[in-house]
MIVEX-597569 format. One record per residue (C-alpha): residue number from 1; residue in one letter; x negated, y, z. Coordinates in pm, 1 decimal, padded with zeros to 6 digits. Each point is the difference from the previous one (the first is absolute). Layout:
N
ATOM  nr rest        x        y        z
ATOM NUM    a        X        Y        Z
...
This chain:
413
ATOM  nr rest        x        y        z
ATOM   1    x -01181.6 -00383.8 -00346.6
ATOM   2    x  00241.6  00077.9 -00279.5
ATOM   3    x  00365.9  00091.8  00038.3
ATOM   4    x  00234.0 -00175.9 -00238.2
ATOM   5    x  00218.0  00174.8 -00259.1
ATOM   6    x  00315.4  00020.8  00212.1
ATOM   7    x -00011.6  00048.0  00374.8
ATOM   8    x  00265.5  00086.7  00253.1
ATOM   9    x -00057.6  00164.3  00336.7
ATOM  10    x  00201.1 -00153.2  00283.5
ATOM  11    x  00051.3  00211.3  00309.8
ATOM  12    x  00101.2 -00188.2  00314.3
ATOM  13    x  00032.8  00214.1  00311.3
ATOM  14    x  00032.8 -00287.1  00247.8
ATOM  15    x -00201.7 -00271.8 -00175.2
ATOM  16    x  00273.3 -00264.4  00009.1
ATOM  17    x  00105.8 -00011.7 -00366.7
ATOM  18    x -00312.0 -00113.0 -00182.4
ATOM  19    x  00153.3 -00328.7 -00112.9
ATOM  20    x  00329.2  00160.2 -00103.6
ATOM  21    x -00191.9  00259.7 -00202.3
ATOM  22    x -00217.8 -00261.4 -00164.4
ATOM  23    x  00311.3 -00199.3 -00095.7
ATOM  24    x  00095.1  00289.8 -00229.8
ATOM  25    x -00342.5 -00011.9 -00165.8
ATOM  26    x  00045.8 -00375.0 -00048.7
ATOM  27    x  00339.8  00063.6 -00163.3
ATOM  28    x -00180.9  00232.7 -00242.5
ATOM  29    x -00262.6 -00261.4 -00080.6
ATOM  30    x  00270.0 -00258.2 -00062.8
ATOM  31    x  00157.3  00251.4 -00240.0
ATOM  32    x -00329.1  00034.1 -00188.3
ATOM  33    x -00135.1  00320.6  00157.5
ATOM  34    x -00330.0 -00015.9  00188.3
ATOM  35    x -00013.2  00261.2  00276.4
ATOM  36    x -00269.6  00033.9  00265.0
ATOM  37    x  00148.1  00074.3  00343.1
ATOM  38    x -00180.0  00273.0  00192.9
ATOM  39    x  00098.3  00033.6  00363.2
ATOM  40    x -00044.3  00361.2  00110.4
ATOM  41    x  00028.7  00185.9  00327.4
ATOM  42    x -00131.3  00342.2  00097.8
ATOM  43    x -00188.9  00097.3  00310.7
ATOM  44    x  00296.2  00210.8  00111.7
ATOM  45    x  00232.5 -00298.6 -00019.8
ATOM  46    x -00242.4 -00217.8  00195.0
ATOM  47    x -00019.9  00263.1  00274.0
ATOM  48    x  00377.5  00044.1  00022.4
ATOM  49    x  00080.5 -00370.4  00004.4
ATOM  50    x -00300.2 -00101.0  00209.6
ATOM  51    x -00157.0 -00240.5 -00247.3
ATOM  52    x -00358.7 -00032.7 -00120.6
ATOM  53    x -00120.1 -00014.2 -00361.4
ATOM  54    x -00118.1 -00356.8  00055.2
ATOM  55    x  00357.9 -00108.6  00071.4
ATOM  56    x  00104.1  00097.7 -00353.1
ATOM  57    x -00273.2 -00224.7 -00139.4
ATOM  58    x  00123.3 -00277.2  00228.0
ATOM  59    x  00356.7  00044.2 -00123.8
ATOM  60    x -00107.1 -00014.9 -00364.5
ATOM  61    x -00221.0 -00305.5  00054.4
ATOM  62    x  00273.5 -00181.6  00190.6
ATOM  63    x  00262.5  00070.7 -00267.3
ATOM  64    x -00229.3 -00120.7 -00276.2
ATOM  65    x -00081.0 -00319.4  00190.1
ATOM  66    x  00359.8 -00070.4  00096.7
ATOM  67    x  00129.5  00031.3 -00356.0
ATOM  68    x -00298.9 -00152.3 -00174.5
ATOM  69    x -00062.7  00311.0 -00209.3
ATOM  70    x -00287.2 -00067.2 -00241.3
ATOM  71    x -00024.8  00346.3 -00154.1
ATOM  72    x -00197.8  00303.4  00106.3
ATOM  73    x  00115.5  00224.2  00282.1
ATOM  74    x -00140.2  00311.4  00164.7
ATOM  75    x  00022.4  00194.7  00324.8
ATOM  76    x  00002.9  00377.9 -00039.0
ATOM  77    x -00142.0  00252.7  00245.2
ATOM  78    x  00270.4  00246.0 -00094.0
ATOM  79    x -00071.5  00374.4 -00011.1
ATOM  80    x -00321.6 -00014.5  00197.1
ATOM  81    x -00256.7  00275.2  00039.3
ATOM  82    x -00346.6  00020.0  00152.6
ATOM  83    x  00142.9  00033.2  00350.5
ATOM  84    x  00215.9 -00312.8 -00022.7
ATOM  85    x -00171.6 -00235.5 -00243.5
ATOM  86    x -00223.4 -00187.0  00245.7
ATOM  87    x  00296.4 -00184.2  00156.1
ATOM  88    x  00075.6 -00152.9 -00339.3
ATOM  89    x -00340.6 -00086.5 -00141.2
ATOM  90    x -00026.0 -00359.3  00118.8
ATOM  91    x  00353.6 -00113.4 -00080.4
ATOM  92    x  00094.4  00188.1 -00319.2
ATOM  93    x -00102.6 -00052.5 -00361.3
ATOM  94    x  00201.5  00285.5 -00155.5
ATOM  95    x -00058.3  00359.4  00115.3
ATOM  96    x  00229.3  00290.1 -00087.9
ATOM  97    x -00230.2  00300.7  00031.2
ATOM  98    x  00227.5  00285.1  00103.6
ATOM  99    x -00155.5  00335.9 -00087.4
ATOM 100    x  00314.8  00209.6 -00002.4
ATOM 101    x -00126.9  00235.9  00269.5
ATOM 102    x -00299.2  00091.3 -00216.8
ATOM 103    x  00196.8  00082.6 -00315.0
ATOM 104    x -00034.2  00373.8 -00051.7
ATOM 105    x -00307.0  00021.9  00221.6
ATOM 106    x -00278.7  00145.9 -00213.1
ATOM 107    x -00320.7 -00191.1 -00058.6
ATOM 108    x -00326.6  00189.8  00005.4
ATOM 109    x -00069.4  00234.4 -00291.0
ATOM 110    x -00304.6 -00206.6 -00095.1
ATOM 111    x  00203.7 -00322.2 -00009.5
ATOM 112    x  00268.6  00162.9 -00210.5
ATOM 113    x -00258.7  00138.6 -00239.3
ATOM 114    x -00165.5 -00341.3 -00028.4
ATOM 115    x  00335.3 -00160.4 -00073.7
ATOM 116    x  00070.8  00251.9 -00276.7
ATOM 117    x -00340.7 -00062.7 -00156.1
ATOM 118    x  00039.3 -00378.1  00011.6
ATOM 119    x  00327.8  00022.4 -00188.4
ATOM 120    x -00057.7  00304.3 -00220.1
ATOM 121    x  00007.8 -00219.2 -00310.7
ATOM 122    x  00379.1 -00009.5  00037.6
ATOM 123    x  00031.9  00378.0 -00038.0
ATOM 124    x  00197.3  00069.9 -00314.5
ATOM 125    x  00275.9 -00215.1 -00145.6
ATOM 126    x  00046.2 -00332.3  00178.6
ATOM 127    x  00237.5 -00271.0 -00111.8
ATOM 128    x  00124.8 -00245.0  00261.2
ATOM 129    x  00153.0 -00279.2 -00210.3
ATOM 130    x  00374.8 -00037.5  00062.1
ATOM 131    x  00006.2  00311.7  00219.7
ATOM 132    x -00081.5  00281.5 -00242.1
ATOM 133    x -00263.2  00251.1 -00098.6
ATOM 134    x -00125.7  00251.3  00255.5
ATOM 135    x -00216.4  00309.7 -00003.2
ATOM 136    x -00270.4 -00030.5  00264.5
ATOM 137    x -00183.8  00307.2  00123.9
ATOM 138    x -00277.3  00042.4  00252.6
ATOM 139    x  00249.8  00181.7  00221.9
ATOM 140    x  00241.9 -00291.5 -00018.6
ATOM 141    x -00264.4 -00251.8  00113.2
ATOM 142    x -00100.7  00236.7  00278.9
ATOM 143    x  00362.5  00027.8  00115.8
ATOM 144    x  00036.7 -00379.3  00015.7
ATOM 145    x -00327.5 -00029.0  00189.7
ATOM 146    x  00102.2  00274.8  00242.8
ATOM 147    x  00321.7 -00187.2  00082.5
ATOM 148    x -00102.5 -00364.7 -00009.1
ATOM 149    x -00379.3 -00042.7  00012.6
ATOM 150    x -00029.0  00027.4  00377.4
ATOM 151    x  00278.0 -00255.6  00041.6
ATOM 152    x -00177.9 -00246.6 -00228.6
ATOM 153    x -00326.9  00061.1  00183.7
ATOM 154    x  00182.4 -00082.9  00322.4
ATOM 155    x  00121.6 -00324.5 -00158.6
ATOM 156    x -00360.4 -00072.2 -00094.3
ATOM 157    x -00114.0  00050.8  00358.2
ATOM 158    x  00266.8 -00242.3  00128.4
ATOM 159    x -00081.0 -00251.8 -00272.9
ATOM 160    x -00373.0  00000.1  00078.3
ATOM 161    x  00075.8 -00032.2  00371.4
ATOM 162    x  00199.9 -00315.9 -00069.8
ATOM 163    x -00275.5 -00136.1 -00226.1
ATOM 164    x -00259.0  00061.7  00272.6
ATOM 165    x  00195.6 -00208.2  00250.5
ATOM 166    x  00169.5 -00252.7 -00228.2
ATOM 167    x -00187.1 -00020.8 -00326.8
ATOM 168    x  00170.6  00063.7 -00330.1
ATOM 169    x  00243.2 -00290.1 -00012.3
ATOM 170    x  00327.1  00190.2  00037.1
ATOM 171    x  00255.7  00191.9 -00205.8
ATOM 172    x -00005.4  00381.0  00025.5
ATOM 173    x  00298.6  00218.1 -00078.0
ATOM 174    x -00023.6  00377.8 -00015.8
ATOM 175    x  00322.6  00165.1  00114.3
ATOM 176    x  00059.6  00344.1 -00152.9
ATOM 177    x  00376.7  00017.3  00049.9
ATOM 178    x  00000.0  00224.0  00308.0
ATOM 179    x  00004.7  00327.4 -00189.0
ATOM 180    x  00268.3  00248.4 -00099.8
ATOM 181    x -00009.8 -00029.5 -00377.8
ATOM 182    x -00043.3 -00296.8 -00234.6
ATOM 183    x -00330.2 -00027.6 -00180.6
ATOM 184    x  00001.1  00062.6 -00373.8
ATOM 185    x -00157.4 -00265.3 -00224.5
ATOM 186    x -00300.7  00227.8 -00040.4
ATOM 187    x -00034.6  00040.7  00375.6
ATOM 188    x  00030.7 -00375.6  00045.7
ATOM 189    x -00272.4 -00052.0 -00260.4
ATOM 190    x -00244.8  00225.9  00185.9
ATOM 191    x  00099.8 -00140.6  00340.2
ATOM 192    x -00096.5 -00341.3 -00134.9
ATOM 193    x -00324.7  00153.1 -00125.2
ATOM 194    x -00071.4  00115.0  00354.8
ATOM 195    x  00086.3 -00346.3  00136.4
ATOM 196    x -00250.5 -00151.2 -00243.1
ATOM 197    x -00260.1  00260.7  00096.9
ATOM 198    x  00041.1 -00101.6  00363.9
ATOM 199    x -00067.2 -00361.3 -00089.4
ATOM 200    x  00339.9 -00119.2  00125.7
ATOM 201    x  00106.7 -00310.8 -00194.4
ATOM 202    x  00365.4  00091.1  00047.3
ATOM 203    x  00242.8 -00269.0 -00107.8
ATOM 204    x  00313.9  00201.8  00073.8
ATOM 205    x  00072.4  00370.2  00014.4
ATOM 206    x  00312.3  00157.5  00145.7
ATOM 207    x  00090.2  00332.5 -00165.5
ATOM 208    x  00270.3  00247.4  00088.0
ATOM 209    x  00319.3 -00008.0 -00205.4
ATOM 210    x  00282.2  00247.9 -00044.9
ATOM 211    x  00293.0 -00041.6  00237.5
ATOM 212    x  00039.7 -00116.4  00357.5
ATOM 213    x -00105.1 -00344.6  00114.6
ATOM 214    x  00192.1  00001.5  00325.0
ATOM 215    x -00026.5 -00292.4  00238.7
ATOM 216    x  00238.7 -00286.2 -00060.1
ATOM 217    x  00229.0  00163.0 -00256.9
ATOM 218    x  00010.3  00045.7 -00374.3
ATOM 219    x -00213.8  00238.7 -00203.0
ATOM 220    x  00122.1  00359.4  00001.7
ATOM 221    x -00098.0  00178.2 -00318.7
ATOM 222    x -00002.0  00001.9 -00378.0
ATOM 223    x -00044.8 -00361.3 -00111.3
ATOM 224    x -00093.8  00102.1 -00354.6
ATOM 225    x -00272.6  00229.8  00131.8
ATOM 226    x -00128.1 -00277.4  00225.4
ATOM 227    x -00008.6 -00233.8 -00300.1
ATOM 228    x -00208.0  00249.1 -00198.5
ATOM 229    x -00244.4  00049.6  00287.2
ATOM 230    x -00027.8 -00374.7  00058.7
ATOM 231    x -00078.2 -00066.9 -00366.6
ATOM 232    x -00246.0  00290.2 -00011.7
ATOM 233    x -00180.9 -00136.4  00305.0
ATOM 234    x -00021.2 -00344.9 -00158.8
ATOM 235    x -00157.9  00162.7 -00305.7
ATOM 236    x -00244.2  00207.3  00205.9
ATOM 237    x -00111.2 -00307.8  00193.0
ATOM 238    x -00050.3 -00208.4 -00314.0
ATOM 239    x -00209.7  00276.2 -00155.9
ATOM 240    x -00201.5  00064.4  00316.5
ATOM 241    x -00087.2 -00368.9  00037.9
ATOM 242    x -00183.4  00007.2 -00332.3
ATOM 243    x -00148.2  00347.5  00047.2
ATOM 244    x -00135.3 -00043.1  00353.6
ATOM 245    x -00061.1 -00374.8  00024.5
ATOM 246    x  00259.3 -00044.4  00272.6
ATOM 247    x  00129.7 -00350.4  00086.9
ATOM 248    x  00197.5 -00140.3 -00290.8
ATOM 249    x  00284.3 -00098.4  00234.5
ATOM 250    x  00048.3  00353.5  00136.8
ATOM 251    x  00373.9  00059.8  00023.3
ATOM 252    x  00262.8  00231.2  00139.3
ATOM 253    x  00118.6 -00038.6  00356.6
ATOM 254    x  00350.4  00119.2  00077.9
ATOM 255    x  00048.1  00095.6  00363.1
ATOM 256    x  00371.2 -00041.7 -00023.5
ATOM 257    x  00113.1  00069.7  00354.5
ATOM 258    x  00215.3 -00302.9 -00082.8
ATOM 259    x  00301.5 -00049.4 -00219.4
ATOM 260    x -00057.9  00233.6 -00293.7
ATOM 261    x  00245.0 -00200.8 -00205.6
ATOM 262    x  00073.7  00266.9 -00261.9
ATOM 263    x -00362.8  00011.4 -00119.9
ATOM 264    x -00049.6 -00375.4 -00020.9
ATOM 265    x  00140.9 -00026.1 -00353.6
ATOM 266    x -00235.5  00262.3 -00151.4
ATOM 267    x -00291.1 -00159.9  00183.8
ATOM 268    x  00091.9 -00343.7 -00134.6
ATOM 269    x  00036.5  00136.2 -00352.7
ATOM 270    x -00339.3  00171.3  00016.8
ATOM 271    x -00174.6 -00310.2  00129.5
ATOM 272    x  00150.0 -00211.6 -00278.8
ATOM 273    x -00091.5  00255.3 -00265.0
ATOM 274    x -00359.5  00050.9  00111.7
ATOM 275    x -00089.6 -00328.2  00167.9
ATOM 276    x -00121.1  00196.2  00302.0
ATOM 277    x  00001.5 -00128.2  00355.6
ATOM 278    x  00139.1  00165.1  00310.0
ATOM 279    x -00019.2 -00002.4  00376.8
ATOM 280    x  00327.4  00086.5  00175.2
ATOM 281    x -00027.1  00079.9  00367.8
ATOM 282    x  00321.7 -00016.8  00197.8
ATOM 283    x  00035.2  00104.3  00362.5
ATOM 284    x  00264.0 -00065.5  00259.9
ATOM 285    x  00253.6 -00187.7 -00209.6
ATOM 286    x -00067.4 -00326.0  00182.8
ATOM 287    x  00067.1  00161.2  00336.6
ATOM 288    x  00338.3  00121.8 -00121.2
ATOM 289    x  00084.3 -00346.7 -00127.8
ATOM 290    x -00075.8 -00130.4  00348.1
ATOM 291    x  00264.7  00232.9  00140.3
ATOM 292    x  00247.6 -00106.4 -00267.5
ATOM 293    x -00061.5 -00365.2  00081.8
ATOM 294    x  00040.2  00061.8  00373.1
ATOM 295    x  00325.0  00188.1 -00059.6
ATOM 296    x  00139.5 -00276.7 -00218.6
ATOM 297    x -00093.9 -00259.3  00263.1
ATOM 298    x  00237.4  00170.3  00244.0
ATOM 299    x -00014.0 -00033.2  00377.1
ATOM 300    x -00330.9  00104.9  00150.0
ATOM 301    x -00143.8  00066.0 -00345.5
ATOM 302    x  00269.7  00255.4 -00075.6
ATOM 303    x -00038.3  00152.9  00346.4
ATOM 304    x -00372.0  00051.5 -00061.3
ATOM 305    x  00060.2  00152.9 -00342.5
ATOM 306    x  00250.5  00244.4  00147.5
ATOM 307    x -00232.0  00087.0  00287.3
ATOM 308    x -00285.5  00075.1 -00240.0
ATOM 309    x  00219.3  00241.6 -00195.1
ATOM 310    x  00138.0  00175.7  00307.3
ATOM 311    x -00349.3  00037.6  00146.9
ATOM 312    x -00125.8  00133.4 -00333.2
ATOM 313    x  00283.4  00252.1 -00002.1
ATOM 314    x -00100.3  00122.5  00346.2
ATOM 315    x -00366.6  00030.1 -00095.9
ATOM 316    x  00049.0  00118.6 -00357.0
ATOM 317    x -00228.5  00304.4  00014.7
ATOM 318    x -00287.0 -00199.2  00148.7
ATOM 319    x  00035.7 -00281.1 -00251.0
ATOM 320    x  00036.8  00221.8 -00305.0
ATOM 321    x -00282.3  00243.7  00069.3
ATOM 322    x -00286.6 -00220.6 -00131.7
ATOM 323    x  00202.0 -00075.0 -00314.9
ATOM 324    x  00141.0  00347.9 -00060.3
ATOM 325    x -00129.0  00025.4 -00358.0
ATOM 326    x  00146.1 -00334.4 -00109.3
ATOM 327    x  00348.2 -00002.6  00150.0
ATOM 328    x  00305.1  00215.3 -00064.1
ATOM 329    x  00265.4 -00069.0  00262.7
ATOM 330    x  00323.2  00194.1  00031.4
ATOM 331    x  00081.2 -00041.0  00369.1
ATOM 332    x  00364.2  00084.6 -00065.2
ATOM 333    x  00027.5 -00317.8 -00208.3
ATOM 334    x -00124.7 -00227.5  00277.0
ATOM 335    x  00265.8 -00204.1  00182.5
ATOM 336    x  00021.7  00056.5  00373.7
ATOM 337    x -00082.9 -00252.5  00268.1
ATOM 338    x  00364.4 -00072.8  00080.5
ATOM 339    x  00080.6 -00070.7 -00364.4
ATOM 340    x -00293.1 -00237.1 -00045.3
ATOM 341    x  00078.1 -00177.4  00326.5
ATOM 342    x  00337.2 -00088.5 -00150.6
ATOM 343    x -00144.1 -00145.3 -00321.0
ATOM 344    x  00003.1 -00364.9 -00095.6
ATOM 345    x -00317.7 -00159.1 -00130.3
ATOM 346    x  00134.4  00031.9 -00352.0
ATOM 347    x  00061.9  00372.8  00044.7
ATOM 348    x -00349.7  00057.9  00137.1
ATOM 349    x -00159.2 -00198.1 -00282.6
ATOM 350    x  00205.0  00181.0 -00262.8
ATOM 351    x -00104.7  00341.1  00131.3
ATOM 352    x -00368.7 -00095.9  00005.9
ATOM 353    x -00043.4 -00226.0 -00304.9
ATOM 354    x -00123.3  00189.5 -00304.9
ATOM 355    x  00295.2 -00067.8 -00226.3
ATOM 356    x  00087.8  00323.8 -00175.5
ATOM 357    x  00324.8 -00147.3 -00130.9
ATOM 358    x  00132.0 -00059.9  00350.2
ATOM 359    x  00184.3  00308.9  00132.5
ATOM 360    x -00099.2 -00099.2  00354.6
ATOM 361    x -00372.8  00041.6 -00076.7
ATOM 362    x -00145.4  00292.4  00196.2
ATOM 363    x -00338.7  00121.5 -00120.9
ATOM 364    x -00037.6  00230.6  00301.5
ATOM 365    x  00046.2 -00285.0  00245.7
ATOM 366    x -00241.2 -00207.1 -00207.5
ATOM 367    x -00272.4  00263.0  00011.4
ATOM 368    x  00038.1  00047.7  00374.2
ATOM 369    x -00025.5 -00370.8  00065.7
ATOM 370    x -00295.0 -00021.9 -00238.3
ATOM 371    x -00201.3  00222.7  00234.6
ATOM 372    x  00168.9 -00137.2  00313.5
ATOM 373    x -00209.2 -00315.6  00033.9
ATOM 374    x -00160.2  00148.7  00311.0
ATOM 375    x  00329.4 -00059.2  00179.7
ATOM 376    x -00012.0 -00370.4 -00084.1
ATOM 377    x -00364.6 -00016.2  00103.5
ATOM 378    x  00095.1  00131.2  00344.5
ATOM 379    x  00233.3 -00298.7  00043.4
ATOM 380    x -00301.1 -00229.2 -00009.5
ATOM 381    x  00078.7 -00367.1  00050.3
ATOM 382    x  00372.9  00059.5 -00024.1
ATOM 383    x -00034.9  00112.9 -00361.4
ATOM 384    x -00262.8 -00256.9 -00092.5
ATOM 385    x  00207.0 -00273.7  00158.3
ATOM 386    x  00300.7  00100.8 -00206.7
ATOM 387    x -00206.1 -00023.6 -00319.3
ATOM 388    x -00082.8 -00358.9  00089.7
ATOM 389    x  00349.5 -00091.1  00120.3
ATOM 390    x  00173.1  00142.1 -00306.4
ATOM 391    x -00275.9 -00085.3 -00246.7
ATOM 392    x  00227.5 -00154.6 -00268.0
ATOM 393    x  00213.3  00315.0 -00024.7
ATOM 394    x -00304.0  00226.1 -00001.8
ATOM 395    x -00216.6 -00193.2 -00245.1
ATOM 396    x  00288.1 -00040.6 -00246.1
ATOM 397    x  00028.7  00377.8 -00020.5
ATOM 398    x -00375.9  00062.6 -00013.0
ATOM 399    x -00059.7 -00244.5 -00284.2
ATOM 400    x  00311.1  00100.9 -00190.6
ATOM 401    x -00080.4  00368.7  00018.3
ATOM 402    x -00353.3 -00033.2 -00137.6
ATOM 403    x  00097.8 -00246.5 -00270.1
ATOM 404    x  00335.4  00137.0 -00115.2
ATOM 405    x -00045.1  00374.9  00044.4
ATOM 406    x -00371.3  00044.8 -00066.8
ATOM 407    x -00173.9 -00277.6 -00189.9
ATOM 408    x  00282.6 -00081.9 -00242.5
ATOM 409    x  00061.1  00356.0 -00125.1
ATOM 410    x -00371.8  00081.5 -00004.9
ATOM 411    x -00135.9 -00304.6 -00175.9
ATOM 412    x  00289.8 -00198.0 -00145.7
ATOM 413    x  00294.9  00230.2 -00072.2
């Protein structure tokens, strides 16, 4: 199974927006850009919402059938590990192998020594085309192995577990973004060497980049530095493919946390310059567009949207704790319950919609609601019923957001 050049991860907390999401992919195809949709949902999200991995496959299949989609599509077991993967094996064909917890955990001395020996030919001056010339020492290779080898070995264990139960017909991604510092091009090169050593035919790899990738809001950091790191990673991947016989479609995966609008232009420029592919994995944006659509619908839809926010405000600490490293909320900037209760649908939508030119936009409210989907899940049929009742308002926002704010600036400009 081979992942196409451009692919786009579609998170859908409540599994009602598959068709609206696919409409955006169809808009792209009609504009001349072929993008493979990849529906993704993590084990944590399934547990919170009360869904099963098989229901995500069902949503994707139903959307494809309903809209007559003839292209490829995938279903991603998002951020799985050995403890959670079995729930996803039968219904997924894309597996994001999350080894963040093992980064920094030291492999055995014998494994590190073997890794150094396997790659000792690179000691000295090494040129990575389009990234620069680097001095490689035995100590440098050892340092990379000490930080990342155990994590890659963990990915190998998960990969072989999936193969044992499923065979090899799936797409593996190795996620290395859950670490404090971005990898240098040289580190990325040797990480890919370790991935090849483990026999993982990785088709995407998710590195760490400078800056904060907070949930639901724009990139926080130095865009020029991000651009340099992104281009360096593209170069390291291209070089590693030829050096280590990795899949020729291996590409970068950007775990965006959604809506990193300020880095879309440098990504687009790099892809056009190099001809490289990319996988962009969004998360949570669709859920926020559901709330915007409900608010704009007015009546019961607006009442539900307000109730979700007020409940999230009351349970803020509980909701934020699992996402503490990827949100940055200033509680003093959050509107109170009484204020929100007095809002019109237009005011609610303006505060939540990610439009940086609108003075009513509130990135703190947006981040809180991003992690507040548990409050909607507790409503059960009341929330799901509203999604059906107000489907035109919701789907218009879901499709428009993916097409106008993500796909256009990333792939069209």
